[in-house]
N, C-alpha and C positions, 0 to 999 in steps of 0.2 A: 301052730299059731302063726299068723301072717305078720308082716311088717305094718306097723301103725304109722300112717302119714298124718302128722299133726301140723304140717306147714301152713295150711290155710287158717286153721284155728289160731296157731301161734302168731301168724302175720296179722290177722285182723285184730286180735285182742292186743297185741303189742302196739299196733297203731293207735289204739285208744289210750293205752297206758302211757305211751310216749308223747301223746298230743299235748301241746303247750297249754291249751285251754283247759283240758282235763287236769293237768298237773297244777295249774294256777288255782283252780277252784277247789281241788282236793286239799291243797295247802291252806287255803283260806278257811275251809271247814275245820281242819285240824287246829288252826290257830284260834278260831272262835270257840271251839269246844275244849280247849286244853284244860279249863277248870270245871268243865261240866261233870256233874256226878252221875247223871243218868246215861242211858245208852248213847254211845257215840256213833258217828256216821263216817268212820275212817275206812281205810283200805281193808282192814280185817273184817268189818261188817260187810262190805261190798263183796269180798271173796266168800264169806260164809253164805251169803244169799246165793251167789252163783253156784257154789258147790251143792247146796241143798236143792236148788232148782234143777241142776243137772241130774242128780240122783233120782229125784221124783220123776223127772222126764223119762229117764231110762226105765224105771220101775213100771211106769204106766204106758210105755210105748208111744209117747207123744210125738216122737219124730221131729223134734225141734233141733236144728243144728247147734252144736256145742258153742260155736263162736257167737251165735245170736243170743243164747242164754247168758254167756259171760258178758257180752257187750251190754245187754239190758241191765244186768245186775250192777255192773260197774258204773253205769250212768244214772241209775234210778234216784239217787239222793244228791247228785252233783249240784243241785240248786239250793242246798241247805244254807250256804253262805249268804245267798240273796235273801232268804227268809229271815235270817238273823239280822242282816243289815237294813233291809228295806221293807220287811213284812210281807213280801210276796210268798204265797203258798209254795212250798218247795217242790211239789210235783209240777206246778206250772213253770217255775223257774228252771227246773231240771229239763223239761221238754225243750225250752228255748235254747239252753246251753247244749244239750245233747244233739239237737238238730244241727247246730253249727259244727260240732265235733264229728258227727256222722258224715256230713257233707265233706269235710276236710279229709276224712279217712276213706272216702270213695265207696260208701255203702250204696246199694241200689235203692231206688225210690220205694219199692215194695218193702224191703227190709227196714228202711227208715220209718215208714208209716207204722209197721207192726211194732217196732221197738218204742216209738214215741207214744203210741196208743197205750201200751203196757205201762210206761213210765207215768203218763198222765193220769192213769186210773189206779195207780198202786196204793193210793190212800183210801180208795172206795172198796167196800165189800163187793167183790167182783163175781159173786155166785152166778150172775146172769151172763158173765163173759166166759169165753172159752180160751184155751190155749195159753199163750204167753202172758196175757193180762192176769188171768186167774192164778197162774203159776207164780208170778212175781208177787202178787198180793199175799198169797199164803206163805210163801217162803221167806218173805221179808219179816213176817210175824214169827215164823218158826225159828228164825235165826237168833232170836233173843232168849237169853238164859235167865228167865225171871226167877227160877228156883234159887239160884245162887247170887242174885243181885243184892248188893249192899244198899242200894238206893230205893229198894222196893216200897218202903213205907211212904215216901213222898211222890211216888210215880203217878203220873197223870193218866197212864193207860188204864182203861176200865178193867176190872178184875176178870171179866169174861173173855178178854182178849189176851191175857197174860199166859205164858207157858209155865205151868206149875208141874209139868212132867216132861220127861224126855220122850219125844216122838221118834219112832223108828219103824 
């Protein structure tokens, strides 16, 4: 087995996690959701989505770079605070915030466009989309453990979108 070089992955993802705008918005979401009984949009959720995306990408030979997957997952809900405070749809707010973060972290234009498209579409059923957009949509849903959720009875998610079994 050869040596695994994760430096690019680590560097790119670390730039996102250490970014002041990312940290500020993540803290805002955590503060606004501290009494929320339904699914939260914290770092655990973001990493769950990233890991599921990466596994499915590997299993299906999607050939999407790991750092693109993790970056997309980390930023996909970053606009939740804006939704709670101003009523802006979080996918739209997330695109605006993510664009600023990605520019500060020196991602390329093509990468930024692909990531922002996926974030902007992650609330839409993306069967007609391919690649990153479809992967994010599906994995965001798969990340939720509806089977063991204590708030299931009042959940606003339609029954047909809930996860009542473990997918593997």
